[in-house]
N, C-alpha and C positions, 0 to 999 in steps of 0.2 A: 136163666138169669135171674129170676124170681126167687129159686131154690138158695142162692147165694146170697141173697139180701134176709141174711140169718142171723140179723140182731135188729132188737126192738130195744129202743131207749124212751124211758118212762121221768118225767119230770114233777117235781113238785117244791115250792116255794115253802122256807123254810121261817119260823119266826122272826130270825135274825138277818133275813134277807138272802140267806145262803140257797143254792139250790140243792136238793137232795137228790140222787139220781138211780134210777135202778134197770138193769141190762138184761133182757133177757135173749138165750141166743139157742137156737135149734143144736149147737153142737156138745152143747153142757147140759146136765139134768138139774143143776142149780142155778140161781140168778146173782148177779153181782149188785151189790149195794153200796155206794158212794157219795160220801155227804162228810162236810167240813175237812175235806182232803184225808179223810180215813176211808178204807175200803173193807169189805166184809161179804162173804157169799151166805147166800141164804138159800135154805128148804126151800121145794116146790112150793106146798102147804103154806107154807109162811110167807111165803112172797107174794102169793095169791092173795092174801088178805091184805099185804101192805099196798098192792096195785091199786087197790079201791079208791085210794086216796090221792094218786098219781094221775097224771095225763100224758098220753102217747105224744111224743116228741117228733122223733123222727124214726125211720128205718135205715139198717146202712148195711155195706156189706163187709165191716170189717172194722175192727179197732187199733189205731196206731198206738194209745196207752195217753200218759196223763201228760201235759207238760205243766212245768210249775216254774212260774215266771218269779216268785216271789213265795213266801212263807204261807200267803194268805190270799193270794190270787193262782188259781191253776185253772185249766181248760182240758176238758176230754175231746180226743182228738177222732173224728168220725170218718169214715170212708164212705162217703152216699154216692160216688160215682164212678165208674171203671168201663174198661173198656177190654176186652179179651184180645190177648196176643197168639194163644194158643195152647198146645196142654203139652206136659213134659213127664214121664213118669206117672201116668194117670193123674196127674194133678192139673188144674187149669191155672193160667200163669194170666195175671192180668194186669193192665196198666191203670193208675190212678187219675182218675179224670176230677175228681171234686173231692175236697175233704171240707168238712163243717167244724170250728172249735166252738165245743159248748163251753161256756161259764159255769164255772162251779159256784162261783163267789157272787154274781150281780145277775139285773134283770136281762133274761134272755133275748130282749126285744131291743136291747140299749146300744148304741152304736159302740162297734168295736173298738178296742186300742188299733192304732194303726199300725203298729207292728204286727198283729195279730190279721189283720188285712193281708198285710204282704205276706205273712208266714202263709195264708191260707192260700194265696196267687201261687207262690212257691210250691207246694205238695200238689195243687191241680194243673201243674203245667204240663204233666204227660211225660215225667223223669221218673219217678217213682213205681215200682212194683213190688207186685207180692204174689206168693203162690196158694192155691184153696184146693181143699179136697174135702168130701164129705168123712173120709176116713183120716181124723184127725192124728193118729197114730203112723202113719204112713205118706207123712205129709213131707212136701220136696222142698227143703231148704235152700231158697234161691240166692242166700246171701254166701253160698260158700260153694266153692269149685268140685266137680265131681270127683276126682280124687283126695281130698281133703274130707268129704263127706263120708268116703268110704271108710277114710282111717279115724273117723269121729274127731276130727281138729275142729275146734272152737276158733272162728276168725272172726274177730268185732270189726275189723275195719270196715266191713262194707255192710253192717247191721245198723242201719242209720237211727233207729227210734230203740236201740239200745236203751238210753236212760229215761225215755217214756215209760218204759218197764218196772223201772225201780218203784215207783209208787205201790205197784200189786207185791212185788217181791217184799216190799219191807214189811207187810200182813201176811206173809206166808200163802200168797195167793202165786198157782205155777201160771205164769203171763202167758206160757203158750196155750193156755185152754180158754184165754180169752183173745189174746190180741195176737195179729200178724207181725209176720217178720217183714220189712220192705227195704228194699236197696235202691239205690240213685244210679241211673245209669241208661243202659238200652239192654232189651230182651227183644229177639226178633227170632219167629221160628216158622219154619214152612215143613211140608210134609213131601215125600218123594217116593211114588211109587216105581216099586222094585219088582216088577212081574205081578204075581198076585200078592207079594207082601207091600208091607210099608215100613219106609223109614223117615224118620223125624230130625232136620238140622236145625241147628240154631247156633246166634253168636250172641253170647251173653257176656258185654262189659260191663264192669261192677265200680262205680267210682269211690276211692276211698273217702271216709268222713276225718279220715285223721288231720288233712290241712285241705281245706275245701274251699270254695270262693271262687271268686270272678276273674277273669282273665288279669284285667290289670292290678287288681286289688291283692293277691296272692300270686306270688312267684316264687320261684325256688324251693329250699329245704326249711324247716323248722328246726329246734335244738334237738330234738327226738331222731330227728333221721327221716320224717316222713316230707314229701315231696307235693306239691302242688300239684291238681290236675291227675294221679295218681289212679291208673285206670288198669284194672285185669281183666283182659280179654278171653273167652273162653268159646271154643271153636267145637262144638257138641254133637254127637251123630248117635242117634239111638236105633239098632236097627235089631229086632227080633230080642233074644235075650242078650244083646252086646252093648256096648257102650265106648265111644272112644272121643276122648278128651285132650285136646290141645290148647294149653295156655301162655299166652304172652301179654308184656306188659307196658306200659308208657308211663312217663312223669317227666314235670320239669327238671333242668339241671339241677343238680345235688349241692347247690351254692347258695350264700346269701345274695340274691340280687332282686333289682326290680326294674318296674318300667313307668316310672312316673309321667304323667302328660296328661292334656285333654284331649288331642284327635288321636284317630290312629293313624300310623306313619311319622307321628312327630314323637312318639316315645322314646327316648334313650335308655340303653340300658345303663343300669347304676349297679354297679358290683362292689363288695367290699373285697379287702383284701385276703388273698387266697387262704392266708394262716387263719383269720377268724371262720372262716368256714371248715376248717379240716375236723375239729370233732364233730360236728355234725354229718360232714361225707362219711366219715368211717362210720358212724352210726348207722347211714343210709343202707349202707353196702354189706354192714354186719346182719342188719335186718333181713335185707333181701335174700342172703346168703342162708338164714337161718330157716324161711320160709320155704324158698322156693330150690334152694341149692345152687347149681352151677348158675353165673350171672353172666350174659355176654350184653355188649352194650352197642348200639348204633346210633350216631350224634349225627343227624343231617342238619346242625347246622351251617351255614353258608359263612361266605368271606368278605362280607359287606358290613360297615359300620359295628354294631353294639355284638352282632352276631359272630365276628371273628374273636372281639373282645370273650365272650362267653365260652366259645368252642378252645380257645386255648388255655383259658382258667381251668375247663373241666378236665381239659387233657392233662394239664400239669398238675392236676389236684391227683388225680388217677396215677400218674407216675410217681408220687411222692407220696402216696398213701400205702398200707399194708395191704391193699387188695390189687398189686399188679399183678394177679394171676386171671385179674378179669379183663377177657379181649375186648378192644375198643376197634368199630371199624368207622372212621370218620367218612361221611360221604355228603358232599355239597350238592343237595339234592336241585336247586332251583340251577345251578352252574351246569351241573351235568344234564339235565333237561334241555337245556338249550342247546347245548351241543348234540345231544343226539337223544331222542325217547329210547334206543336200545340201549343205551348206557345204562340204565338200572338192570342190564342182565349182569354187568361185571360186581355189581353189588350183590345180586343172587348168589352169583358163584362164589363170593366171599361168606355168604351164610350157609348153604348148603352143608357145610361140612358140620356147623353151631346145629342146625334144626335137626341134622342125623343124631348129633352125640346126644342131645338133650333128651330124645325121644318125645312120645305122649303116652296117657295114660290109656290102658285098653283093658277091658273087664269082660267075660264072657260065662253066662250061668254060673255068675257068685264066684268065679276063680280070677284071680288077677294075672294078665300074660305080660303085661307093661306097665311100668310108672314111668311119670315124666321127672327125668334128673335136674333140668333146670330151663331157664327162662331166656329170651331175649328181650332185653328192655331199650325200648326205641324213644329218641326225642329230637325234637326240632325246638324251635323257640319257644311256642304254646305249646305244641304236642296235639295238635289239629290236623290243619290239610295235609301238610309233608308226611305225616307219621301215619296217617290214616292209609295212604298211597302205598307204604311201605309194609305196613300191618298185612294189608292185602296179599302183599307178595306172598311175606312170610309164610300166611295162611295158608294160602294157593299152594302153596310147596308141600306145608306140613299134610294137606288135605289129602295128596297124592300116595302119601304113607299110610294114611289111617283108611283110605277105602282101599288098599292093598291087604291091610291086617283083616279089615271086614269081608275082604274075597269079593269084594264088587268088581275086580277085574274080571271074573269068571262069569259074571252076568252076561247076557247077550243083549246087545242093542248097545245103544249110545248111553249107558247109564252113567258113566263115567262123567259124560260130557254134561249132562244134565244136572249132576251134584256139582260140576265147576261152576257152572251159569248160576244155580241157585245162592252157592256159598259166596260168589264173587260181589251178586248182588246185595246181599246180607250184610257182608262187610262196607260196602258203600252207603246202605243207609245207616248200620254202625255209627259210621263217620260223622253223617250228618248227627244224628240225635247226640253223639259225644258232643259236639261243637256246638250245640244248642246250649248244653248247660252251661260251658264253659264261656261260650262267648257272645252268647244271645242269638245265632243265627245257624243254617246249615255250613256243610262244610263248602270251601271254596274249590270246584273240580277242573277247574281249567279247560273245561271245556266251552264255555260260552263265557266272553267276556263278558255281556250285558248281565248275567247271571251273577257272576264275581262280584262285578263291580257295586250291585243293588246290593249284595251281602255286606261288601265291605262298607256300603254307606249305613246299612243297618246295625253294622259290629259300632259303628262311631256312635249313633244315636243310642246304643242301649250300653256304650260304655259311661257316654257323657251324661246320660238321663238317668237309668236303671240300676245301673250295677252296685250302688253302694246302697240303694235299699233292698236291692237281692243277697247282697252280702250280710246284711243286718238281719235277712230271715233267716241266712243258713246257721248265723252264731246262734240265733235264738232258738232253733230246733235244736241244735246238739248242744249247747250249754245252759240253756234255761236259765234259772234264777244265778247259775254261778257265774254268768256272763258279767265280769265287771265286779264280783265279788271280791274283795280286798281278802277276806279271810281266806277263799278258797285260793285265792293267787299266793296266799304266803303258806298255805299247808303245800301245795303243789311243790313248791319250792324247798321243803323241808322232807319230803318222800318222795318217791319212784312215782312217774304219773301212773305207770300201769298197775300198781297198789291201789291210789285215790281212784282210778277209773274202774278199778276191780268190782266193787260194789255198791250196792243204793246207801249205804252207812253215811257216809258223807255228802251225800246229796239231798237223802230224806230227813234224816234225824237232826231236831234242833238242837243247838249247842255242841254239834259234835266237829265240827271245824274250829271253833272259837277255843274248845278244848282240847285238839291238837295243837295249837299254835301256842295254848299257854303252856305247853311242854316243850317250847323250844329251847330252854336251858338247858333241861334232860336229855335231850336228844343231840345236842349239838356241842362244840366247841367253839370257843371266839377266836380268831384271828386277828392280826393287826394288818389292813390295808394302810398303805401309804399313797397318797392323793395330794397332786398340785391342782389348785384352779387359779388361773390368772385371764386378766380382761386387759385388752388395749386397743383405743380408737388409734388408727392408724393413718387417718387423714389422706384417705384415697390410696394409701398401702401402695406408694410409688417408689418411696425412699429406703426400700430394705437396703437395695444394694449401692445406693447413694454414695458419693465419694466421701463427703463429710461422715458417714457413718462408719467408715472404717477404722477411725481414730475414737467412735464412742466405745462405750462400755457394751461387750456382745449380749445376745440372746441369755447367754447362761446366767448373766448377773440378775434377770428377771426371775427365770424358771429356777434356778439354784441359788437364792440369794444367800444362802448359809456357807456356799461351799468355801469361801475363804474364811469361816469362823471354824468351821470343823467340817470332817468328812459326812457330809448328810447322804445316806443310802439312798441309792435310787427309788424312783417311785414305781410304784403299780400301776397308777392311772395317772394321767397326766391331762386336762382339759383346759383345751386355750380356746377363748373367744374374742375373735376381731371385730370390731366396726371400722363402718367407712373402708373396707377391704378394695372398695371401689368410689369413685367419685359420684355423689348420687345426683346425676342428671338424668335427663330424659331418655336418653339413648340406655343407661345401664335399667333404669325401671322396666324398660320394655324388656330387654333380655342383658341381663348382667355377665357381661365378660368374668371368664372362670381362669384366665391368665394368672391374675394375681393370686387367686386361692392356689393354685397349684406353684406357684414360686414359695409362698409362705409355708405350705406344707412340707414341702422338700426343704427350706430352708431353715424351719422349726424344727424338723426330725433331725437333720443333720448334725443341729446345735445340739441336741438329746443325747444323739449317739457320742459323738465326740466327745462329750463328759461325762458320760456313764460308761462307756464300752459296752453298751447293751443293744440291741437290733430290735428297738421298740417297732410294734407293728400301728401302722396309720387303721385303728377300729373305724372312725368316722372322718369325713371331711364334708360338710353340709355347709351349703351357702344360700343366704336369703337375701339377695340384691348386696347390699354392703355389710352386713351380720354374716360372719361365717364361725363355726364351730368344730374346732380340731380335737379328736380324742385318742391319744396315744396310749395302747397298753402294753405293758413288760410281757415279753413273751410266756414267761413260765405262769401267768395268770389266765391264759388263754380258756384251758380247758376248765376253767373255773366259771367263767362267763358264759351267760345263757340270755336270750332274750333280749337281744340288743336290737334297736328301733329306735326311729326316727321320726320327728313330725314338726312342723312349723306353724307359724300363724304371722299374716301381716296386718300390722296396728297402723302404716301410714295413710293418711287421709281417708279415716275411719274404715282401714280394711282392705283400703282398693289397690293399694299398692305398697311394695317391700322396703321404702324407703326408711322406715321405723318397723319393727319386728321382732319376734323371737322365734328361736331353734333349739329344740329340747330331745335330748338322747336320754333313754332309759336302756339298764342293763341289771343282771341279776348275778351277783358275784356270791358263789357259794347257796346262801340262803337269806341275802341281804340285798333290798331291791335298791339301786340308786336311778337317779334323776340329775342330768345335768342340765342346765339351761342359760342360752345366752341371750339377752337381749339389748336393744338399742330403743331407748322410748323417745317420747315428746320433748324438743329443745325447748327452750326459753325460761328466763328467771320466773316468770309467774305461771307458768304453764304446770303447777303441781295437780290438777285434777287430771289435765288429760294424760300425765304420766300416771297415775292411779290407775284411770281406765286402761291402759296399754298393759298394765300389770294383770288387770282384772281378766283381760279379753285372753291374755296368754293363759293364765290359770283355769280359765273355763272349757276356752276352746280347743288346747291342745289334748289329742287322743290318740293313744297307743293302740295296738290290738287287744284284743280281749276286754275291749271297754275301760283299759288301765286311763289316769287321769296323773298330773302331775301328784295330786295330793295321795294317790295311790301308793307311794314308795316310801321306803322305810328313812331315807336320807334323800333331800332334793339340794343340790349346790347350786345357786342362782348367780350369774354372773354377767356382767357387761357394762354399757355406758348407760345407766338409768337416768344421766341429766337432772338429778334433783341437784338444787343448788344452795348456798348459803343464804340465809335473808339478813346480810348485812351490805351495808356499801363497800365496794370496792376497796376503799383504803382503809377500812376498818378490818376488811379480810386480810388485806397486806401488812397492815400493822400487826395483827395478832399472830400472822405467819412469821415474821421477825423476831418475835417474843417467843414464838414457838408454843404460844398458849394454844394447844390443838384442843383441851377440854373447851374452853370458853367457845371457841367455832363450833364444837360439835353439838351446843344448846341451838343453834340457829339451824344446823343442819337439815334441809327439808324432809329428807329419807328419814333421819332419826324421828323426828315431830311425826311423821307420817305412819310408821311403824308403831310407835306407842299409841296411837288412836285407832289403830287397827284397819285405816284403812288402804294400806297395802304392807305386803310382806307380814301379815299377821304370824307370830308364832318365829318366825324367823329369827337367827341370832348373826350377829358379825362380832369381828374382831375390833378392839379400840382404835379409834382414827387419832394414833399418833403418830402420823405423818403428814405432811402438807398436801393441801390440795391438788389434786392432779391436773387442773384444766383451768383455764386456758394459758397455754403458753406459747411463747415466739418460736416457730419453728428452729431447730438449732441452737436453742437459746435456753439460759436460766432465768430467763424474764417472764414475767405474766404479761399478758396481751396488751400489744402498746397499740393496738390498731383503735381507729376511729372509735367503735364501738366501745373497747376498754371495758370488756366483759370483767364481773369480780370472780377471783377462784373460788372454786368449788370441787368438792368432791365428786365428782359425777361418775368414776370408775369405781365400782365396788364388787365385793365377793360376800354373800350371804349362805345363809344354810341353815335347813330346817331338818330338824333331829326328830323321827315319828319311831323309832326303833323301840320295841317290846322291853320292859326293862329300864334299866339305869342308862344315862347316856353314851350313847357310842360315837359318839363325833368329837374328837380333842383339838382344837388348834394349836398347832404348833407355831406358825409365823403369819403374820399379817402385815405387808408393807408394800412400797414402790422402789420401782426403779429408775434409774436415772438415765434411760435413753431419751434422745431428743431428736430423734428423725419426724416426731410428731406435736402437734399440739398439745398431745395427753401424755400424761406419763403410764405406763403400763402399771398393773397392781396384780399383787399374787398373794397366793395365802396357800400355807401347808398343813397338812391335816394326816392325824390317823384315825381310822376309820375301824371300830371293832365288828367285824363281819361274824355272822352265825355260819358254821361248816359243820353239817348234818353227820352223825355216825349213824352208818346204816345198820351196824349191828344192835343198836337201842332202838331203833324206830319202831321194831314188831313189837316189843315191851310196851312202848309207849300206846301202840294202838291199842292192845289188849286192855292197857290201863283205863284208855278213854272209853271204849267200848262196855268194859266193865263198870264204871264208875255212874255212866248214863242210864243204867237200866236197859230193858228189853226193846229191842227197836219197835216191836209191834205196839208196844204199850198197850199190851190188855190182858186184864185179870179174868179171872172166873170165878164166880161166888157159887156156892152150893150150901144145902141145908140137908143134915144128917136126915138117914132114913125117908127121903123124898124122891120117888122115883124121876119126877120131873121138877123144876123149880116152882115154886108158888107163885101166881103171879100178881096176887095178894101183897107178896111182899116187896114188890118194886118200888112203890115210892118209898119205904122205910129206906131202902137201901140207897135208894138215887140220893134220899137228904143227906145219907151219913157222908157221901162222897160230897157233896157241896158242903157238908162243915170243913171238910178238909182243903176248902179251896179249888177244888179238882171239878173240871166241867167233865161231862161225857160227850164223847162226839158221837159213837153208835152204840146199840146195844141189840142183841137178840138171845133167845132162848135156844140151846141144843140140848136135847135130853135133861139131865139133872142139873146144868150149869147154865147161869146167868152168863153171858159174854157181856163186858164193858171194854169197850177201846176209848182210852183215855188219850189226852194232847200230846203226853210225852213219855218216857219211859222212866224219866225220876218219878213222874207221879203214878205211874203203876208200882213202883217199889214203895212210894208215901200210901197206898193204898192198902199195901198189905199190912198196916196197923189195923186194919177191923177184922181182920182174923181171929175166929174164935171170941166174938162180941155176942155179948145176949140180946135179941130184938125183944120187943113189947110185945111180940105175939108168945113170948116165950122159948123161941127157937134159935139156936147158935148157929150163926154164921161163919161158915168159913172162906177164905178166899185163898188162891195161887196164883202164879203167874201161867199164863199160856206156855211160855217160852221161857221155863227157868235155866236152862243151860244156855240161854242165847251167846253169851264170850264164846263158849267154847265151841258152839255152831258156827258161829260166823268167823271164827279164827280159823275154821278149819279149810277155809278155802286160801287162807291167805299163804302158809308156808308154798303152794304151787305159784302164788302172785309173786311173793319177793324172790323164788326162783327165778322166774322171769325177769323180772325187772334187773335182777344180777348179770343174769346172760346177756343183757344188751348194754350193760353198763360199762364203760370204757374208763380204765385205769389210766388215764392218760398223765397224771402225775408222775408215773413212773420214767417218764420217757427222758427224764435229764435233759441234757441242753436240746432246747428247741431250735434247730436250724430253720429259718424261714423259709418257705417256697418264693422264690424270688418272681414275682411278677407285677410291676408298678402299671396299673390300668387307668387312662383316664379316655372315656368315649367322648368328652363334650370341649376339651380345650380348645381354645380358640385358633393355636397354631397347629390344629390336627394331630396334637399330641396324642399318638397311641405308643404308647412307652412298652418295649416286650423286650427284656434280657434273654438273650439265649439260654433257655434251659437245656437240662441233660436231655438229649435225644430222645424222642417220643417217636417209637417204631408202632404204629397201629397195625396190628395182628388182625389174622381173619379165623383162628381156630385156635381151641385153648391149647392143641398140641405145641401151638407155636411159643405161646407163654411158658408152658410147663419145660420145653427144649432150652430155654433160654438160661443164661449163666446166673447164678442166683446175685439178688444186689448186695452191696457190701452193706448192710444194716445191721444195728444193733437189734436184737431179736423184739423189744418194745418200743424203737420209735417208730415214729411214720413220717417223720420230713428228715432226711439227710440228702447231703452232698450236693444243696441247690446253690447256685451262683448267689453271688452277693446281691443286695438289693440295688435296683437304680438310685442311685444317688446324684444329688447336686453337683455339676461339675465343678472343680475348684477354679479360682480366680488364674487366668494366666499369670505366668510368670512376669515379673517386672526387669525392665533391663535397667540398669544403674550405672553403666557405663555410657554417658555421652546420650547424643540424640535430643530431640525435641520433647517439649512437654507432650504432645500429642503421639509419639512413637514410645509407647509404654512406659515412660519414665517414671522415675519416683513422683508419687501425687504429694503435694506438699499438705500438710495439717490444716484445715480449716480453721482461723483463729475463731473466738465468741463471738457472738455480735456484741458491739458497744451499746452500753446501757442509754437511754435518751436522758440522763443525768448528766453523761459527759458526752454530750452531741452538741457542736461537731467536734472531731478529732482536733488536736493540739496543731498539728500541722496544715488543719485547714482542711484537708483531703478526703473524701468521703471514701 
């Protein structure tokens, strides 16, 4: 173990309080100097001289790299504790048990940033592994499976510290010479004696870092097609000169779904409509086929509650996708195990032909005899306990074929049994370790009820108390300073993620991200997006189908206010905010009913479809007690929408209850980010400060994935019942309304006043208030409040927007007004917009990349100075050259002499270009100074890797706009409706298959080549009202319901006949 501790770290405090670090490694002839964020290698004789002013800080087993939290906050991550798990390919494999984060910018004895403490805890948890060998040229890459290693395939999905290598790459230092490659997951190795020979067996499970997180924080798929808890498990046998490898995978159901909640067992599955998930679903299977070949799926979801919902959606999506050739084997694991433990053999019978067809990798004496042609993808709800059991089954079946190829069946004795026992034990332990990463405890085995109960309790505690901080640690480790970086977010919308993540440039070079974003107009075209944003306080939400409502204006008059004036084109996005969708009583504050939510959702959608003849998709339907936000998308724009997510915050009673609060939805359309917020603020004529606080609470506390806030978006639409009043008496307001003197009233509008002072909605815009106040009315009447309180009319219901897009204004208001629906004490308000969204042109991105890289100078920002005729650089000229650099207002981060050259590392590439002005100047000593760039061809060298990256990005890009008419996959799913409403329309028959030949033998689907969703049934719609009998009958027998007359004004009370 002492020979492994091959890194010595020395530190010295610089005058500017930053730390200078020298690293000595037994694996390198040179030393590594890290200072002020820059890195350089030193020859041994120079380093030994430097070390005299340094103090030894710690010995390490390896270095993970440099983590950048900001431009000026960096940490060196050193592995200071390990545990040996075995040996493979003459390399030792170690589990990391302790990591030290060494600050490069502050006192090493200071208390760490709490985020760093949590990161240190994560990396020291025993879930990270690396391989070590004294022969660095023959080092086993633990992040890549055996078959890919033989094919020299690079797979960054399991290379967890990839971005931590970028700071060294930036300065032209080979990271593999100094840093280890670590993976997260499980590595288990055993030695089996086969006669006088030995064999090594291993189960290696690699967790992907593409969509990582804890169990209830990260579920389903992301827009790039990566799923949560994606694990590649490799069953490896090494015997003499032979290698045998079998790979299988697991991963969350590749749809957009989540399980919010507090306690394990109470988490309800929330699933977005299948149409929204289809682009990501397509990408997921496209990626799997590209990486692994043939894909088969085993779906272990059950038939209870949310699992049935998710399972049906999964099968529906697969049937309607272009990956209908993927065999799907549904198996209700829990139900079958209750019937009989032997029923698992039926599943094995279906799996056998797939295992045989996929084969495995076998190499002997550097000659490949077999390659694995495909993998089996297994999932349950969380891809833990049930998946572990079935993967053991698959692994044991594959083991038989592997041992036969290795001729183990020819060995005397019970060697086959010994292999089976060892492999099965390794699979069980592997399941435990995979469960610890995702759920915080080992797997539930079903053998001991007490043990399983204690682990379930531990999972509850883990979820409630620890998962959020663990999630933050994952994000910090993988994204560093780009987590929550708006410039990175914007750049990621403009270029393919594979390109942006493909190298160090946009992680490490100052100003690179901003320079790329500034080229938005060059690499994008503007397209018009039609948006409707409306709000309505529905006063308990009970009157949607009230008999009086049948003779009112329909919802069309609110959502399509100009329909009767001119034929308005259909909207691309419709955002509807409803307030008081349920009565705000104590019962609903504890657990709000969702029946009204469903009724209003289906009713509004039906109105939209009837008015437009377009099958709009419900993208979001979110409720926070009385606040409900609905977002409908036109089917044709679905492929252009990414990163759709929701958050909410309670503001009632200081945030304790949800009687008041806000819901926010964010999405990216092409390269423009949009956010829709629906709020219900504090009531009361004089509660202005409370309403301002409600706004600030939502503004600050709403958080989306990747550290995004409301302020992170290009365009924000904020709508709702803000409850701001008019600071005049009721009589004065009514008088102004009768005179239609709305401009006078607007001067006393509290929201307008607060916006001017910046106390609320700073920077937001609103259309002119040229309509009557929308609150408070007597229900079913045109009269303002006639109750005892007699509240003064006010514009409580508003739609505002914030335009933060690059360049010229991109939001254009078309219409802003109210509708005359009278079923509530509020009138609905709506606004129509046209929004300019940026649509990137992939053909222009590569040129823009090259322009940015070329304009910012060499990434290593290093210049070389030399003097004619001098074999070694004269140290006596140091000070004069340093002074001349300072005269250019440039700091020097690092310097060294190497032969005849003086190396100067500067803060940026543009500084290096500016320093070239010193070339050919005369020094006071009479010498002529020459200056050149260390990397004069930096742009060509860096861009040399991009053709491949752009090619990869193009390969996984779906040209979904060519699909033409998008026929929605029909599935209307509600898992938590009060009336038990799980609504499933009968789909095209889904016939699960047990082998790929079953699929290939099926008659081809009648689909156009580029369509992904066809022949789906009509979406479930609200049933029409029953027909009314017009011939006879009593008023209670479906007779015509008479129109309800308007309520008489109090000025004409009592009626002339004296009867009420």
